[in-house]
C-alpha positions as CSV (number, residue, x, y, z in Angstrom):
1,M,0.0,0.0,0.0
2,A,1.6,3.3,-1.1
3,L,0.3,5.2,1.8
4,E,1.7,2.7,4.3
5,L,5.1,2.8,2.6
6,K,5.1,6.6,3.0
7,Y,4.1,6.3,6.7
8,L,6.7,3.8,7.6
9,K,9.8,6.0,6.9
10,S,12.4,5.3,9.6
11,K,13.8,8.0,11.7
12,K,17.2,7.4,10.0
13,Q,15.7,8.6,6.7
14,M,14.8,11.9,8.4
15,D,18.3,12.5,9.7
16,F,19.3,14.5,6.6
17,K,17.1,17.4,7.4
18,K,16.8,20.4,5.1
19,K,15.2,23.8,5.4
20,F,11.5,23.1,4.8
21,I,9.6,26.3,5.8
22,E,11.2,29.8,5.6
23,I,9.5,32.6,7.3
24,R,10.9,36.1,6.7
25,D,9.9,39.5,7.9
26,I,6.3,38.7,8.6
27,Y,4.0,41.5,9.7
28,K,0.3,41.1,10.4
29,S,-2.3,43.5,11.8
30,Y,-6.1,43.8,12.1
31,R,-8.3,46.8,11.6
32,R,-10.9,47.7,14.2
33,G,-12.8,50.7,13.1
34,N,-10.2,53.4,12.5
35,L,-7.6,51.5,14.6
36,I,-4.9,49.3,13.2
37,I,-3.9,46.7,15.8
38,P,-0.5,45.0,15.2
39,V,-0.5,41.3,15.9
40,L,2.8,40.1,14.5
41,E,6.0,42.1,14.0
42,N,9.1,41.2,12.1
43,I,8.8,37.4,12.5
44,S,11.6,35.4,10.9
45,F,12.7,31.8,11.5
46,D,13.1,28.5,9.7
47,I,11.5,25.1,10.3
48,V,13.4,22.0,9.0
49,E,11.7,18.9,7.5
50,G,10.5,16.5,10.2
51,E,10.4,19.2,12.9
52,F,8.1,19.2,15.9
53,L,7.7,22.9,16.8
54,A,5.7,24.3,19.7
55,L,4.5,27.9,19.6
56,M,4.1,29.3,23.1
57,G,3.2,32.6,24.7
58,P,0.4,34.3,26.7
59,S,-3.1,34.8,25.3
60,G,-3.2,37.4,22.6
61,S,0.5,37.0,21.8
62,G,-0.1,36.1,18.1
63,K,0.4,32.3,18.3
64,S,-2.7,31.2,16.6
65,T,-2.4,34.0,14.0
66,L,1.1,32.8,13.1
67,L,-0.2,29.2,12.9
68,N,-3.0,30.3,10.5
69,L,-0.5,32.1,8.3
70,I,1.7,29.1,8.0
71,A,-1.3,26.9,7.3
72,G,-2.5,29.3,4.5
73,I,-5.7,30.1,6.3
74,D,-4.8,33.8,6.5
75,K,-2.3,36.1,4.7
76,P,0.2,38.5,6.2
77,D,0.4,42.2,5.5
78,S,3.9,41.7,4.3
79,G,6.7,39.2,4.3
80,V,7.4,35.7,2.9
81,I,6.3,32.3,3.9
82,S,8.1,29.8,1.7
83,I,7.1,26.1,2.1
84,Q,9.0,23.7,-0.1
85,G,10.0,26.6,-2.3
86,V,6.5,27.9,-2.7
87,D,5.8,31.4,-1.3
88,I,2.2,30.8,-0.2
89,T,1.7,34.6,0.4
90,T,1.6,35.1,-3.4
91,L,-1.1,32.4,-4.1
92,S,-4.6,33.4,-5.0
93,E,-7.5,32.2,-2.8
94,T,-8.3,29.4,-5.2
95,E,-4.6,28.3,-5.4
96,L,-4.3,28.6,-1.6
97,A,-7.3,26.3,-1.1
98,H,-5.8,23.7,-3.4
99,W,-2.5,24.0,-1.7
100,R,-4.1,23.6,1.8
101,A,-6.0,20.5,0.7
102,S,-2.8,18.9,-0.6
103,N,-0.4,20.0,2.1
104,V,-2.0,20.7,5.5
105,G,-3.7,18.5,8.1
106,F,-5.6,20.4,10.8
107,I,-6.0,19.4,14.5
108,F,-8.3,21.5,16.6
109,Q,-8.8,21.9,20.3
110,F,-12.5,20.9,20.1
111,Y,-12.0,18.1,17.6
112,N,-14.6,19.5,15.0
113,L,-16.0,16.1,14.3
114,I,-19.3,15.8,12.5
115,P,-21.7,14.2,15.1
116,V,-23.9,12.3,12.7
117,L,-20.9,10.5,11.1
118,T,-19.0,7.6,12.6
119,A,-15.3,7.7,13.4
120,F,-14.6,5.9,10.1
121,E,-16.8,8.4,8.1
122,N,-15.2,11.4,9.8
123,I,-11.7,10.2,8.9
124,E,-12.8,9.4,5.4
125,L,-14.1,12.9,4.7
126,P,-10.9,14.6,3.4
127,L,-10.3,11.6,1.1
128,L,-13.6,12.3,-0.7
129,L,-11.9,15.3,-2.2
130,T,-9.2,13.0,-3.8
131,G,-9.4,10.7,-6.8
132,L,-9.1,7.6,-4.7
133,S,-11.6,4.7,-5.2
134,K,-13.9,3.6,-2.5
135,Q,-11.6,0.6,-1.8
136,E,-8.5,2.8,-1.6
137,R,-10.3,5.2,0.8
138,H,-11.3,2.2,2.9
139,E,-7.7,1.0,3.1
140,H,-6.4,4.5,4.0
141,V,-8.9,4.9,6.8
142,I,-8.2,1.5,8.2
143,L,-4.5,2.2,8.3
144,A,-5.1,5.5,10.0
145,L,-7.4,3.8,12.6
146,K,-4.6,1.3,13.3
147,I,-2.1,4.1,13.9
148,V,-4.4,5.8,16.4
149,N,-5.4,2.5,17.9
150,L,-9.1,2.9,17.3
151,E,-10.0,0.1,15.0
152,D,-12.6,-1.2,17.5
153,R,-14.3,2.2,17.6
154,M,-14.6,2.8,13.9
155,H,-18.4,2.5,13.8
156,H,-18.9,4.7,16.9
157,F,-20.3,8.2,16.7
158,P,-18.4,11.1,18.3
159,G,-21.0,11.2,21.2
160,Q,-20.1,7.6,22.0
161,L,-16.4,8.4,22.3
162,S,-14.4,9.9,25.1
163,G,-12.7,13.3,24.6
164,G,-9.3,11.6,24.1
165,Q,-10.8,9.2,21.6
166,Q,-12.4,12.0,19.7
167,Q,-9.2,13.8,19.4
168,R,-7.4,10.7,18.1
169,V,-10.1,10.5,15.4
170,A,-9.5,14.1,14.6
171,I,-5.7,13.4,14.4
172,A,-6.4,10.4,12.1
173,R,-8.5,12.7,9.9
174,A,-5.7,15.2,9.8
175,F,-3.0,12.8,8.5
176,V,-5.1,10.3,6.4
177,T,-4.3,12.2,3.2
178,D,-0.6,12.2,4.1
179,P,-0.2,16.0,4.2
180,T,3.1,17.8,4.2
181,I,2.4,19.6,7.5
182,L,0.2,18.9,10.6
183,V,-0.9,22.1,12.4
184,A,-2.4,21.7,15.9
185,D,-4.1,24.6,17.8
186,E,-4.2,23.7,21.5
187,P,-4.8,20.0,20.8
188,T,-4.8,19.0,24.5
189,G,-6.6,22.1,25.8
190,D,-10.0,20.3,26.3
191,L,-8.6,17.0,27.6
192,D,-7.9,15.6,31.1
193,R,-4.3,14.8,32.0
194,V,-4.3,11.1,31.0
195,S,-6.0,11.8,27.6
196,A,-3.7,14.7,27.0
197,E,-0.7,12.5,27.6
198,D,-2.1,9.9,25.2
199,V,-2.7,12.5,22.4
200,L,0.8,14.0,22.9
201,E,2.4,10.5,22.7
202,L,0.5,9.9,19.4
203,M,1.7,13.2,18.0
204,T,5.3,12.4,19.1
205,R,5.0,9.0,17.3
206,L,3.8,10.7,14.1
207,N,6.8,13.0,14.2
208,F,9.5,10.6,15.4
209,E,8.4,7.4,13.6
210,L,6.6,8.7,10.6
211,G,8.6,11.9,10.0
212,K,5.6,14.3,10.0
213,T,6.4,18.0,10.4
214,I,4.2,19.3,13.2
215,I,3.5,22.8,14.3
216,M,1.6,23.1,17.6
217,V,0.2,26.1,19.5
218,T,0.0,25.4,23.2
219,H,-0.2,27.0,26.6
220,D,0.8,23.8,28.3
221,P,4.5,23.5,29.3
222,K,4.2,19.7,29.5
223,A,2.9,19.7,25.9
224,A,5.7,22.0,24.8
225,K,8.2,19.7,26.3
226,K,7.3,17.0,23.7
227,A,8.4,19.3,20.9
228,R,11.9,19.4,19.5
229,Q,11.9,23.2,19.1
230,I,10.0,25.9,21.0
231,Q,9.4,29.5,19.7
232,Y,8.0,32.0,22.2
233,L,5.8,34.9,21.2
234,E,4.9,37.9,23.4
235,K,3.0,40.9,22.1
236,G,3.6,39.7,18.5
237,I,7.3,39.6,18.8
238,M,9.4,36.4,18.9
239,H,11.8,35.9,21.9
240,A,14.2,33.3,23.0
241,H,11.9,31.0,25.0
242,P,12.1,31.1,28.8
243,Q,13.0,28.0,30.8
244,I,10.0,25.8,31.0
245,D,9.2,24.2,34.3
246,V,6.8,21.2,34.5
């Protein structure tokens, strides 16, 4: 199975890392009436292929805004976001939508599962936008369910699953299309300690064993500790991150 072969890349294959995402001189502001409110100022850094990056900072620091810019959900006022050599800030809305569908998997704090669909059907949703046959989609979903250890819950609806299980379904939905990047906005924010640890362990596996590039916004120092790199934002400006105590 082609998807499985992609997923089973060893960590040794990820050792030769290259510059994957280049962020240069990013500025972003929002207009409120006659006021212009700066959100991000002069943000520049690189992310290598196979990185697990945590974006930290207090509420209102610009973390989620930066995540949305990298994911192509929003555009900066100025600056460059080059991903695999493509400056996504120059793409049209239509081109950006196609780029997101092919390259980005989204993991949300509140799962965003469709309540009338089973776990299997929720995971299959993004595959309906591809050219895969029904059998190929089935194989991809079963593989994703195996990876998140939820094969025995595939026919359950979200309301029949725990919060941790729902988030694992959401993670499977995010990577089932084999995207270039996984972006996660407070993925453990609505979970108890044990479920949060399970979800973080799964994300670590996706990064360490399968080579997925992950960018995660979090307030949780324990979650940030799982990342390989931490960037700290405060009032829209990037700083060397402070020592994290857990």
